[in-house]
Structure formats: C-alpha cells, structure tokens
C-alpha positions, 0 to 999 in steps of 0.5 A, spaced: 792 857 303 790 864 301 783 862 300 783 859 307 786 865 310 781 869 306 775 866 310 779 866 316 780 873 316 772 873 315 772 869 322 777 874 325 773 880 323 767 877 326 771 876 333 773 883 332 766 886 331 763 882 336 769 884 341 767 892 339 760 890 341 756 888 335 751 884 337 749 881 330 757 879 330 756 875 337 750 872 335 753 869 328 759 867 332 755 863 337 749 861 333 748 856 328 747 859 322 748 856 315 753 861 313 757 861 319 758 853 318 760 854 311 765 860 312 768 855 318 769 850 313 772 854 308 777 857 314 778 850 316 775 851 323 770 846 326 763 851 327 762 847 334 769 849 336 768 856 334 762 857 338 765 854 344 771 858 343 768 864 341 767 867 349 774 866 351 777 869 344 772 875 346 775 875 353 782 876 351 785 883 351 787 883 344 785 879 338 791 878 333 792 882 327 788 880 320 794 880 315 801 880 315 802 887 314 798 889 320 803 885 325 808 880 325 806 873 322 798 875 322 794 870 319 799 864 318 800 865 326 793 865 327 791 859 323 797 855 327 794 858 334 787 856 332 789 849 329 793 848 336 787 850 340 782 845 336 787 840 337 787 841 345 779 842 345 778 835 341 
C-alpha cells in the first residue's frame, strides 16, 4: 500500500500544480504521455479515467491533503474516493 500511496501522491501533486496554473501539469494530466500511464498504473488508476476526471477534479474547491499528517485520513481516503469514482464511471 505504501508504494501505491507514493504514486498516488504524484498524481495528487500534478492535480495541485495544474490547479495552481501549471500548464505542464495540466497537459500531463490530460495528455497521453507514457510516464503518466506508468504513474497511473503504479497508483492503481486508469490513465484514460484520469484524463476524463481531471477537469472535474481541477474544478473542485479544494483537493484532498497529500498525507495523513496534512489532514484527516489523507491518501487512504483519497484512494477510496478515486476507486469509488472509477467504479461509478465504468
């Protein structure tokens, strides 16, 4: 689980950067780069789903915390939410 959380934090960091106006992060989230596919696989996220969900995730008010130290359940809660969103989108 720790490795999955690490890679999920990479995705979450890209979401935060894109939300902050980083065009490269936004392009990475929405594009089809091979490293995005690898990071998604290691995080347990479907890359195509991320590309479809990213605009909605970026439009939300606040992104979840990146670690348990930052707020509440942190990444485990985010993992559960992302898994639930993927199931609903399937």
